[in-house]
N, C-alpha and C positions, 0 to 999 in steps of 0.2 A: 594755235589751233587746239586749246585744251579745254574749252568749256567757258562758261560765263564768267566775267570778272565780277567780283564783289568788293565792298568796302575793305580798304586794307586793314590787316590786323597785325599784332606783333608777333615775331617769330614763335614764341612759346604757344600762343594761342592757335596759329595756323599749324603747327606740328601736332598739337592735340587733336585738332580738327582732322588732319590727315589720317591719323591712325584710327579715328572713330570711324571715318567713311570708309578706310581701307578694309576694315573688318567686315563691314556689310557687303562691300563689293566683292571680296574674296569668296564669300559665301554664295553670292548671287550669280557668278559667272561660271561658264563650263569649262574653263582652262584649269588644270591642276598644276599650281606652281611647282610642287615637289618633284614633278615630272621632268622639268627643264632647269631646276635650280643649279647655279654655278657654285663651286666650292669657294665662297668668299668673295669680297669685294676687291677686284683686281684692276678695276678701270681707272681709279684715282679720283672719282666723283664721290662726294659725301652726300647723305640724305639732306635734303629730299631730291637733289639734283641726279643722284644715282638711279632713282626710281625703285621699282620692285626688284628685289634680288633674283627672283625666278627669271626675269627677262632681260637683266642688265646686259649680259654677255651677247645679246643679239642686236644690240646698238652699234653703230659704227666704232671701231677702235681708232686710236690715235695713229696717224700715218707713221711709217718707219722710213720711207724713202720719197724723194721729191716727185717721182712719176705718179705717186698715188693722190697728190694734191688735186682736188676738185674732180676726181674721177667718179662717174656714175657707178652704181653698184651692179647694174646689169639684171637682166630678167631671171636668169637661173638663181642668183643670190636672192633676189626679191622674192622668189617663190619659197625658197628654203626659209627665209626669215618669216614670210607669211604662215608657213605650216607651223613654225615653232611658236608663233603668237596666237594660233588658232583660226587662221584664214586660209582659203584655198581660191583659185582662179574662178570657180563656180559662184563664189560669193559676190563677185564683181558685177557691176551694172552690165547690161547688155549694150551692144554698140548704139542701138536706138535710143536707149534710156540715157546713155553717156551724152549723146549729142544734144538731147532735149535738156538734160540737166545743165550743161554748160552753156546753152543758148538762152536759159531762162524760159524754156518752153514747157510743155506738158501741162497737166492739171495743177493749177495754182502756182505756175512758175512766175518767177520774177526776174527781169533783165538786170536789175540793180543788184539783187542777191548773187546772180550768176556772175556778174562782173567782179564782184569781191572774191568769189570762190575761184574764178578763173586766175586773178592776180595771185592768190595763194598758191595755186599750182605751179605758176611761173617762179615765184619767189623760192619755193621749196625744192625746186629741181634746177638751181642755178649752178649747173656743173659744166664740165668741158663741152664746149659746143652749143651751150645755151646761155650766152651772155644776156644780162638784163639792161644794162646802160652802157653804151659804148662797147667797150672790151672787157668789162667788169665781170669776172667769175670768180665769186669769193665763197661759194657755198660751203666748202669745207671748214671755213673759219666761223660758220654759223653767222654770217653777215649777209647784207645785200645792198645794192645801192638803188634808191628810189628814183622816181622820175625827176625829181629836183636835183638829182646828183649827190644826195646825201647818204653817207655810209652809216648803216645802223643794224641792229639786231632785228630779226624778223619777229621778236616778241616785243619790239618798241610799240608803245601806246598808239603811235600813228599808223602802224603797219596793217595791211589788210589781213595778214596772218594773226593779228591780235583782235582786229575788229570783227572777224568772222566768228568768234566765240559765241556771240549771241545767236548766229544762225545755226550752229552745231549743237547748241544746248538741247537737252531733252525738251520736247515739245516745240522746238524751234523749226525754223524753215526747212532745214535738211532732212530732219526726221518726217515732217509732215509731207514734204514732197515725195520722199521715197515710199511712204505708205500710200499716198494718193496716186502714184504712178507704177504700181505693180512691183515694187522693190522692197516690200516688208521683209522678205527672207534675207536681203542684203543687210538691212538695218538690224535685224535680230543677230546675224553673223557677227557684225561689228560689236554689238553690246555683249556677246559671249566671249569675245576675244580678250587679249590682254589690254586692249584700248581702255576697257572700263576700270581695270586696275591701276593703270598708269595715269589716268586723268587727274585723280586728286594730287599725285606728286607734282604733275605739271602745274597745277593750280597754285600749290603752296609755293613751288619755286618761283614762279612769276610774281607772287605777292611779295616775296622776300627780296626782290632783286632790283628794286628802284627803276630809275629812267633808263639806266645802261642796259640792263637785261643781258648781262654777261655772267659766265660761271667760272669759278676757280677750280682747277684741276691740280691735284698733288699726288705724284707718284715718283717712288724712288728718290725722294728728296727734291724733286723738281716741281715747281709750281708754275702753271701757265693758265692762260685765260682763253675761253672759247665762247661764241655766241649762244645764247639759250637753246636755239633749234637743234643744236648738237648734242645737248645733254641727253641721257638715255630716255627718261620719260617722255620728254617732248618729241624727240625723233621718233620713237616708236608710236606715239599717239598720231603723229602727222603721217607717218608710213602707213598705218592702218586706214586712215581716212583716204589717202591717195590710192591705196591698193583696192578699195572697194569701188572707188571711182573708175579706175583703169589700172591694171597691174603694171603696164609698161610706163606709167607716170611714177609710181613707186620706184621702178626700176631706175629712174633718172635721178633719184635722190643720191646725195654724196655717200660714197662707201667708207670714207675715213674723215675724221676730224683733224684739224690743223690749229696749233696755237695762233692766236692772234699776235702779230708783232707787238712787242711791249709799248712802243710809243703811241701805236694806234688805240690800243686797249686803254692806255692812260687817258688819252684824250676823249675817248667815248665816255669814260667814267667821269671825267671832269666836266663834260657837257651837261648843261641843265635839262636838256631834252634827250640825251642819248644818241645825238646825231653829230657827224662831222663831215665836212666837204670831202668827198672822195678824191677829187683832183688834188687836194693837198697831201693826201697819204697814199696815193695810187702806187708810188715808187716802192713802197714797203711790200707790195704784193707781187712785185716783177720777179 
């Protein structure tokens, strides 16, 4: 959920585009990066997967104990992250707007669009107590299991969380619906937040990551792999989108990221479409 896909470009070209766009967005939004900047990159993610340095530390850290696996962040933590990236509970949709938005109602509503959006909300909140397929809860790994039983990154080309990009692009369905249904303030709050700064990082990261849509993390000499949705810019973009829809949804997102078991990561990378049967690899997540 990071914006419209475009024709693939080489790493050097997309990085040049990233910094050109970032300069414009930094001037345009109302969040001051220097006010929240962390002292250096300590997460283990590298550009563009680390996102804007000012906000990198607000994304989920790597888990340090098994009990943190797939745990939701909770509303108190969600409100703190929201404040750090420039959002507050008053920026979210009203309960009536939320219900209309998720049902495809309201002025210009679309049930087909709402179905995609609802699927995204389910995928991005695949945490403890919220299994998607059978008993699969793999949100901390940056993965999910689709209706066909295939394990993949939420940034996979076939995923609703990738297909929704056209709906959330400027001038797309989501922005139009918000303006037409009395939620212009919500849209403006989103654009003033770190969302606008992180979008180009997410775009470049997706363009560079092929079918697998996995991310390498290297810290303290240890290299691991996680699904794209848990990389800082993607997570923050998705968090902002969920928070303006309903803060409790953002609160259900993973609080920590976990390394994908190496045999699973290798299989996903080797797959031509970035998918593997979950049943074949479920034991690695036990």
